[in-house]
N, C-alpha and C positions, 0 to 999 in steps of 0.2 A: 282527175283533172284534165278537162278537155283542151286540147291545143290544136287550132285549126291554122292549115298553112294555105297560101294563095295557090290559085291553079297552076302557075308556073313553077310550083315546086314538086308537082307530081311524080316526076321522073325520080327525084332524089329521095322520096319518102320509103321506098321499097329497101334501101340500104341502110336506114337508120338502125343502130345497134344501142341496146339499153345501156350499156356502159357510156354512151355518148350522150345520155340525157342527164342534166344536173338541174336540180331545184334548191336554190340559196332561199335561207329563211331569214327573218328579220333581226335575228341576233346573229347572223353571219354563219351559223351552222348550215349544213346541207341535209336536204330531206333525203328519205330513202326510197328511190324508184324501184318497185319490186316487180312491175308488170307493166307493159304497153301493148295495146290492141286496136285496131280499127273497128272492131265489132263493138257495139251494135251499129255503128255508122255504116250501113251498108248499102244505103241507096245512093245514086249517082250524085247528088248534091251534097252528100255528107262524106264522101270516101277521103276527103282531105284533113279529116279530124281524127287525131290520135289521141286515144284516151289514156292517161298515165294513174297508175293505181300504187299506192305505197303511204309512207309517212310523211305527210307534209306538215308536220308540226302544230295541227289544230288541237290534239288532245292535251298537248303541252303548254297551250295558251301562247303558240307561234303562227305566224303567217308566212306564207312564201312571198317573195318579193322579187325574185327573178328566175326565169325558166331558160335554161341553155339547151338546145338540141342541135347536135353535130355543127356547133360554131355559130349557129343563129341565135339571138338572145331576145328575150322580151321581158321587159319591166314596165310596169304600170297599172292601169285600171283592169279590173278583173281577175285578180289573183286571190283577193281577199274574199270570203265567202260567209264568215261567221256574221251573224246579225246584218245580213243584208237582204233579207226577205224571207220567203217560206223556206221551211225546214222539212226534210224527209221524215215522216213520222212512223211510216210502215211501208214494208216492201215485201213483195212475194218473189221467190227465185222461181223460175220456169226454166225447165230443161229444154234442149233443142227441139225436142219432137212437140212439147206441149207449145211452145212459141209458135212453131210453125202452124200448129192447128189453129190457134189465136189469128193468125195472120189471114188465114184463109188460102184460097187458091193463087195466091200472088205468085210473081216469078222474080227471082233476084237475078239481075243483069250482071254479068262479069265483064265488064268492058276495061 
């Protein structure tokens, strides 16, 4: 689940701890956040997107209704993905070396 922050939040993003991320499901139970990463959002205009991975209820017929990160919360449009359009039917895992080869001679800026 991608969570995008505003540019003014940039300084606070480095201090986010996994235990301070909560996802509430439509039956009131809590989703399980297993991992959070800023990768693959490594381009300058994407570095404000935190990708959450875990069990957010989809396989149990539930949907997330609220995401709370470090006291900031979001409820509303964009949390339900089921039956909203295209679905991922096939994916290929690329290790870091293969991914770099696919990108070509590009350069990652670390600002």
